[in-house]
N, C-alpha and C positions, 0 to 999 in steps of 0.2 A: 900345610894348609889344612884347616879343620873342616870336616864335612858335617853338614846338618841337613836333615831330610825335611822337605816341605810337603805336607800332606795334601798334595794336589797331583792330578794327572795332566794338568795344563802346562805345556812346555813354555808358553808365553809368560806365564806368571813366574816360572822358575828363572827364565832368562832375565826378566825385569828385576827380580830380587838379587840375582848374581851381579847385575850391573850396578845396583845400589851399593853392594858390599865390596866391590872391587876384588882384589886377589887375596883377601884375608880368610875368606870362607869359600867352600865349594858347596853350593846348594844343590841337593839331589832331589829328584822327583820320586813318586811312588814306584814308577816303572824301573827306575835305577836300582831300587832295592828289591825288586821282584814282588811288590805288593800289588795284587790284582783284585783283591776282594773289596767289597763296599765297606767302608769304615763306618761304624755306628754313629748316628747323630740322634740320640733319643732323649736328650735333656730338654728341660722346659725353659732354658735361657740360652742366649747367644754365647755367653761366657761358658756355660756348662757344656755346650756342644764343642766349642773350641778345645776346652780342656779334655773332654772325652776322646776326641780324635787324637790329640797329642799323646795322651796316656796309652791309648790303644797301640799306637805305633811303637812307643817306647817299650811297652810290655811284650808285644809280639815280635818285634824286630830288633830291639836293643839299641837303636840309634838315637843320638841327640836329634831332636826334631821340633818342628813347630807346625801348628794348624791354625786356620782362621775360620771364623763364621761371621756372617753378615746378615743384618736384618733391617727392614724398613719399619719404622715405628710411626704411626699416624695418630695424632692426639685425639681426633674425633672418633677414632675406632678403638680407643682405650689401649693404644700401643700395638694394635694389630697392623699388619700381619706378623711382625716380630719374628719369633723363632720359626714361624711357618712361611716366611717370605717366599721361598722358592716353590712351595707347593700350596699356595694360598687358595687357588681355584681348583685344587685337586692333585692327586699323586703324579699326574703326567708332567708336572713342572713346566707348564706352558706359559711363557712370559706374557703373551698377548692376552690370554685368559685371565692371568693374575692382574694385569693392569686394568682390564675391563671390569673386573670385580671391584677393584678399589674405586674406580670412577663411578660405578653404579652406587656403591655404598656412600659416596660423598656427594651424590647428586643434589641432595636437599639441604646441604649445609655450606656456609661460608667459612667454617673453621677448617682450614686446610694445612695447618702447621704439621710438620713431620721432620723426621731425621733418619739418616742412615747411620747405623752403628756397626763397626767392625771390631772384633776382638781377636787378637792373635795370642795363642798360648804357646810358650816356648819351654821345652824341657832341655836343659843344658847342664851337663855334669851332675845329673841327679836332682837339680833344683828347678822349680817351676817359676816362670815369670809371665806376666800378663800385660799386654799393651792394648790400648783402646783408642780408636779414632772415631770421631763423630762429625757428621756434616749436617748442619741444620738447614731447613728449607721449607718449601711448601709444595703441595701437590697441584699441578696444573689442571685445568678443566678438560683438556684434551691432549693427547700425545703430540709431540713435536720433535723432529730431528730423527736422524737415522744412524747415529753413531752410538757406541756403547752397547749395553745389553741390559736385560732385566727391566727394571722400572725406570731406567734412565730417561726415556721419552716423556715421563710425567713428573719428574723431580726437578724442581727449580731451586738451586742452592741459594742460601741467604746472601743478599747483596748482589745478585745477578738477575737478569731478566730473560735468561734462556735456560733450557733444560740441560742436564748432563749430556743428553743425546745430541745437542746442538753444538757442543764444545769439542775442540780437538783433544786428543788424548793427553797432551802435555798440560793443557789448561785444566782439564778435569782432574788429572792426577795430583796437581799442585794443591787442590782444595778438597779432594774427596776423602771420605771416611777411611777407605782402604789405604790411600796414599799416606794419610796421617799416621795410621797404625804401623805401616811398613817403615816409615821414617823413624819411629820410636824403636822398632826392632833393629833397624840398621845401626842407629846410634848406640844402642846397647851392645850389639855384637862387635862393633868396631872398637868399643872401649873395654871389652871383656878381657882381652889378652894383651 
């Protein structure tokens, strides 16, 4: 069984990807390889950050690996918060403050179209591969729902009348940006060997 490191400290994400891949790959976390430092994310694009994290792990630890980065892009804000999604309202990475800032900035406009974008960068046998998942939608006028995390309470996916935070995990994962990117990664890995 081939091991691949996922650039995350979140055991739930590791378990989820392991379940998608079955027994062909063993997905390891940063803790599993002894990586405790903060991995740099200094690029000005979502793809750039995903690639930077994967390259950092490959260079410093030598493992086949993948990393992901996700951003919320709001048309009325010219694509912001984008690469600054997690720290839009400041370096403290406060999800409530981030949502409040977005809602305040959109208070005087009806243009509320947005999308979540996830990019996964994989380095496998010395080659780089990139997978992207996008969920189109709109920004609600106020938060609704208590599931999910981040901007989920204000993001209404296209074709739905509820926010990600109002959906159960299976429903959200079936249509989410991250779910789409992970599906592409899983299909690639399952066909690789």
